[in-house]
N, C-alpha and C positions, 0 to 999 in steps of 0.2 A: 276250220278257225283262215286270216288269211296274215303270211309271212311280214313279221316287222326286219330289214335290216339296216332299213335306210329311211326317214321319209319326211321331205318339206311339207311345209302346213305353216297354214297362220296359228294363237299364239294369244291366249286371252285372258287375263289378269285377272286371279276375283281372289283375292287379297284379308276376304273376310277370316278370321281363325273360326274351326267349327260350324262348316260348315256342311248340319251330320245329310245322313239320307234321307230321310223325309220333307227333306227342301231336294234334293237331287230328283228325287224319282215318289212325288203323293201319293198316297194313299190308294185312289183314286185311281190308279192305273195299276194295282196287285194284282185287278178282281178275275184279267183276264189267261184264259187255260193255256194260255202255249205265249210265245216271247216278243211275240205283233207288236205294231203300232206301239213301240216304249218310247219312239224316242221324239213326239207330240211331246209324253210325259216328263222327259228330261227339264230339270229349271224351270218346269212348266208356272208355276207362277212366278218365278220370278223374272218369265218371261212374257205372262201376258198377262190380267188384269180384271177383276170377280167377273166382265164381260166379254172375255177371251180378245177382246183387243189387243193389239201386239201391244210392249209396253218401249214406249222408240230409243231408251234413257238403258237398259238395260244390253253390255255389251256383245255377249250373245242375234242380239238383233239389227246391228249395225249392216247395213251393208258392204262394210270390208270385211265379214268376217263369215260373211254365203260356208267354206272353207278351209272353218276351225277345225286343228286337228288335235291343236295340245293347248290344257285350264296348266296354268300358273295358280297355283293356286296355296292359300294361308295352309298357317300345322291345325292340325283337329282334324283334316278333310276325313268325310268318309264317317265320320262319327257314327254314334247309336241307331241304330235298329237295324237286322242281321239281312238289306234285302238283294234281294243278287240280282232284279230287275235295273236296278240303280246301276252296272254295271251295263246291261245288256241297251238299254237306253244310252248309253252314252256314244257306244260299237254301232246302234246303229244310227246314231247323228252322225257318225262322223270321226269326232273323238278319239284316239289312239293316242295316245299316252299324258297322261298329268304327271306336272312336276316340282315338286311341295319342301316340309319339312318332315313335317310326318300321316299318319291316316289311323284311322279308324284298321283296327287292325285285326276285323271281319273285312273288312269295304277292301283290307291290301289283298284276302286266302281270295275271293269274289276273282277283284283285279287276275291276277296269280293264271285265275283259275280258269279267262277264258279273255284270254291277253288284249290286257291294254293293259302297258307297263308302267309302273310305278316307277316316278323316279327321285330314290328322296336325298335334300343334298344342303349343304349347312345353311343356318338365315343369310349369311353373309352371300352365298352364291344367292338365294333365290331374291336378294338386293339389286346386286349384281344383276342379275339378269331382266328385273324390273326396270333400272335405270337404262334399261335399251328398246324398250318401249313406245309407245311415239296415241298417246292417247288409252291407257292400259291391251294395247297388240303390237302384234308384230312379227315378222316372219323367221321361223325354228324349225330346223334342220336337229337332228337328234340320230348319231349309228350305230347302231351295235356291235357291229363286227369292231369299230373304232371306238369304239364305247366313248364317244365326244359327241357333247352342246353344242350349238354353235349357232346368236343369233344377235347381230346388228353388229356388236365390237366387242362380244362376252363370245370365248370359245375357252376349253375347259374339258377332260374327260369324270367320266362318272362311274360310283363304285355298283357294281349288281349279284347280285343273285345266279354263278354260272347257271343251273336245272332251269332259271325261267328266262336269262341271257337265252339256254336256247329252242327249250321252244320254244318264246317268242319268232324267231326268227325260223326255223320251223315249220313256225305255225300249225305245234299245236297241242290238244289239251290234254285234260288226265288223259280219257280214254286213247288221243294219240298215241301221246309216248308207252302205254301198259303195250298198246300193237309191238314198239317197238322193238320189243320182248316178248314177243309171239313164241317167236322158233324158242328158248328157252323157255315159256314154260312148259308148249305141246313136250320139249322132254322132259320136262319133269311129271307134269300128270304120267308120262305112260314108264316113266323113272316108279314113282306110287306107285299105281298099279298091280307093277311088276311085285312087289316088294307088299299087295293086299289086294294079291288080284278077288280078292271073294266079297269085294267093295263094287267089284265092273257083276258081278254072278247075281248081289245085293241088286245091282238096279236092272239090271239083264229082267229078272223078276218078280222083277218089279212093272215093269212094262207086257211081260206078256198077260198077265192079273191082269 
């Protein structure tokens, strides 16, 4: 995964409550056998009309939002069905961080597993951030090293789970985190098989047959 240490970019407000994963990634985009092509599916029914024409009034379709990196969202964002495609689509589109007050639990787990930053701030802080927006958009900087977020006249610290922060800064998914302990895993395997040598013998016999 791409490391996230300090990132600046455009932020868009999507303040509606309970934006679920069916809205984030409609079911029509769950049919592929790999992760490709999901950026076009992100918020598809909000970005395009029934004839696939661009909805000019949707914030991500504005000309000044081509480099959107952050979303400021309403409560319970990512609720609904447990589709990891919603997170994959966001990352493919270029969104690296979401700032809100609360999230769907499975969506939050999928985000952590795939390197999408979720920041949980009090409603008063979300209101302060939103006040800095110009017609629903603004320039934002998030610094994981200092745990600071800045936008316009707003600047404040934030809390984040230390393990999640480390994984984002090092660009590690769950497999990468596991491989950081490869030497300890090999040492455990060696010691374990030393205590139970018949397991290795059984494995060898199976391969021979």
